[in-house]
N, C-alpha and C positions, 0 to 999 in steps of 0.2 A: 380549685386546681385539679385538672383531670389526671388520670393515671399516668399517661405518657409524659406529661410535664413533670410529674413526680419522679419518674424514671430518669429523665434528663437531669433533674436536680440532684438525684443520688449520685450520678456519674460526675457531675461538677464538684460536689463535695468530696468525692473520692480522689479526684485529681488534685484538689487543693490540699488534702491530707498528705498525698504522696509528695507534693512540692514541699510542704512543711517538713516531712520526714527527711527528704534529701538535704534541705537547707540546714536543719539542726545537726545532721551528721557531718556534712562536708564543709559547711561554712562556719557554723558556730561551735563545732567540735564537741557536741553533746551526744554521747554514745549511750543513750538509754535503751533503744530498741534497734536491732539490726534488720537484716533482710527478712521479709515475710513471704519470699518466693517458695514454691514447692520444693525446690532443690535444697533450700536452707532447712526445711523440715527433715528431710531424709539425711542430709549431711549431719545435722545435729544428733539424730537418733543413732547414726552409725558410730558417733564418737562419744555417746553418752551425755549429750547436752540438750537440755530443754530450753530452746531459744524462742525468739519472737515468731519464727516461722511455725513452730509447733503450736504455740498458743493461737495464732491466727487461723491455722487450718483446722484445729480442733473446733473452733467456733464455727467455721464454715461447714464442717461435716455435721456438727450438731444442728445447724440451721437446715441442712439438707433433709434431716429426719423429719422436720416439720414442714418445710416449704419446697422440698424437691430441689430442682436446679435453679431456685430463685436467685442464688448468687450470680449465676451466669446472666440472668436477665436484668439484674438491677445493680450489681456492684463490680462486675469484672471490667477492669479498665480496657483490656484489649478487645473484649466483646463490644464495648462502647465504640472503640475505634473502627471495628469491622462494620458496625451499623452505620457509622458516619460515612465510611468509604462506600458502602452499598447505596446509601441515600444520595451521595454526590454523583456516583456513576449513573444511578437511575435517572437523575435529572438531565443527564446528557443525552438520554434516549439512544445510547449506542447499542446496537443489536448484534450479538455474535452468536452464530448457530451452536447449539449444544446437541451433539449427535446422540449422546447417551448420558443419562444421569446415573452416576455410580452410587451404589449402596455399599459404602466402605466402613461399616460399623466396627469391624475388627481392628482397623488400623490404630485408632486412638489407644486401645488397650495394649497393643503390642508396643506402640511408641512409649507409653507410660512405663511398661515393664522394662524396656531396654534403657530408658532414660534414668529411672530412679530405683525401681525395685531391685534390678540386678545389682546395682552398685551397693545398695544397702545390704542385700543378702550376702554378697561377696565379702564386704567389710565385716559383717557379723560372724561369718564363718571363720575368718582369719583371727579375729579377736573381739569377742562380745564384751561390751563395757561392763565392768564389775559394779559401777555405780553411775548414776545420772546426776549431772550438775545443772542447776537452774541459772541460765545466763542469756538474757534477752538479746544483748548486743553481741552475740556470738559471731555473726556473719555480717559484713558491711552491706548496706541497702542495695548498692549497685554492684553486682557480682565481681567486677574488675576485669572480666574477659570481654565484655561487649565493647565494640568500637563504633564510631560514627557510621562507617560503611555497613557493618552488620545490622545496626538498627535500621538503616535505610532499606536494606534488602528485606528485612523482616516486614516493615510497614508496606512495602510495595508488593512483595510476593504473597504474603498471607492476607492481604486486603484485596486490592483491585484485581490481581491476576487470578486468584482462586475464585473470585466473584464471576469473572468472565467465563470461566470453564465450568464451574459446578453450581453457580447460583448464589443466592443470599446466604450469609453466615456460613459459608462453606467450611471455614476453619472450625467453627463451633460444632458443626454437624459431623465432620469427618476426621479431623486431625487433632483437636485439642485434647491432650492427655489429662488435663485437670477435669475437663468435661466428662471424660470416661470414668474418672474416679468418683465424681459426683453422681454419675448414673448408678453406681453401686449403692451409695448411701441413699440416693433419692428414690430408689426402687421401693423403699418402704415409707416414703414421705407421706405424712398425714394430709397436708393441704394440697388440694387439687382443683382444677377447673371442673366444675360440676353443673349439671342441670339443676336450676333452683326454682323453675316454674315450668308449666306445660305450655309456655308461649312460643317454644321453638317452632319455626315454620320450615326449617330445612333449606334456608335461602343460600347457604354456602359462603356467606361473607366471612365467617370465622376461618374457613380454610384459606380464603384468598389473602388474608392479611398475615398468616402465620409464616414468619421468616424461617422457621425451623422445619418447614415442610411437614408438619404433623397433620394427620388426617383427623382434625378435630371432630368433624361431623360423624365420621365412622366410629370414633372412640365413644362419643356421646350416645350414639345409637346402640352400640353394643353393650357398653358398661354403665352409661349414665354419667360418666366422668372420663377425663383424659388421663390415661395411664401410660402413654408413651414416655419413654425415658428421655426423649429429645425435647420435651416441653420445658421451657425455661421460665414459666410463670411471668411472662412479660405483660400479660393481660390485654394484649391487643385484640384478641378474639372477644373478650368480654366487653370491650369498649365499643365494638362495631355491631354487636348484637342488637337488632332494631327493637326487640321486645324485652330486652334484659333477662332473657331466659337462662343465660349461663353466667356464672360468677365464680370467683375463687372462694372456696369454702373448706373449713377444717373438718367437716363431717358430711357424710353422704345424706342426701335428701330423700332418696327412694323415689325419685321422679323419672319417668321414662317418656320417650317421644310418642306423639300420637301417630296413628297409622299413616295419615297424610304427610306429616313431617318426615317420617321414616322413609316413605317412598321418594319424596323430593330429595332427601339427604343422600340416598343411594345414587341419584342422578348427578348430584353436585359434588359427591365425595371424591377426593383426590385418589388416583390410582396408586395402589401400593407398589413400591419398588420391589422388584424381584432380582435376585442375583443371577445374572446370565453368564454364559461361558465367557463373554467378553469381559465382564466385571471380574470374574474369578481369575482370568489370566492376568489382569492388571494387579490384583491383590497379591497373587503368588509371586509375580516378578518383583513387586515392590518389597515384599517381605524378604525374598531371597537376596536381593541386592543390599538391603539394609542390614540383614544379619551378616552378610559377607564383610561389610565395612566394620561392623561391631567386633566380630570375631578376629578380624585381621588387625584390629586396633588402628585402623586408618583414621577413624574420626577422632580418636583420643588426642592425637598430636596435630590434628588439622587446625588451620586458622579458624577463628570464630565465624568469619564470613562464609566459609565452606559449611560449617556445622549448621548455621541457620538456613542454608539453602537445601541441605540434604533431605529433610522430611518432605517438604512440599515440592522442592525442585525435582527430586527423583520421581515422585508421583506424577508430576506434569510431563516429564520426559518420557516415562514409560507409557503414560496415557497416549502421548503423541505417537510413539513408535507403534503401539498396538493398533491404534486407530488407522495409521497409514497402512499397516500390514492388512488390516481388515478391508480397507478400501481397495488395495491392490488385489487381494484374493477375490473380492466381489467382482472386480472388472475381469479378472481371468476367467471366472466361472461364467460370467455373462458372455464373454467372447467364445467360450466353448459351446454355449447353448446356441449362439448365432451360427457357428460353423455347422452344427448338427441340423 
């Protein structure tokens, strides 16, 4: 069984475990373990409870120290859905122009801070728990606030819509707060994609298959290993390497590219994204509007349908407004040049 089939199998097993989890709680009334969402982790900590969310995420963070963001590539159910949506849309061969690819790495960290860190810190400042209780079934598996409409909005907005605007796995690259947290732990991860032989010819196939837009060749040429925090260890790059020159390894091999391979890799390497004035404008507006809603407590009492729309919806709206202003300004300047 090849690597990608194993990844699919891991996702299928995860979905089956989630189904069992839901059935045991809501159908069989067996309350052994509650929610394992990131919110359950911070909710429990703020109240002095060690729950199932705490146990699950401690295991995930521990795995990140060894395998980096391997959780994102192998076990995240929403990442699996995003991949499925990208695959399905790619089969339709629908082409929508992407005028600018945004590098919005700051957004997931801000979203994470606003979503969970701030609530945890505020609760602890008000009343820090004197003791911590161990209670796995502290929070019910399905948070209780989600509705059918909010789930539908999430699946459409964070899957196909973001794909059309920002490319494959846009949620994972730009907006996922959990991915941001795993970047912190994964930065010291031991296991990486590394050169394991001198057979690399710089063909660029590893770059072409990377859904996370990592410059695999550039990383290998510079470091002999992929150090990008966006790497989710999906191992697609190792599968397509024609000479088996790269592989996932727990230790560095001390192998470097040949001069010819290095020259070819420079030609095939993906161009690094740079933060332009256009991108900075979008980021600042997004952060400003989001902070306004948070500080004004608008999102706190808003329906769940509005909450799930805010993160990606605001970004898309601001992107559209800035892009239209950019186009209008360009036409005005072009008209002035023609008059001259």
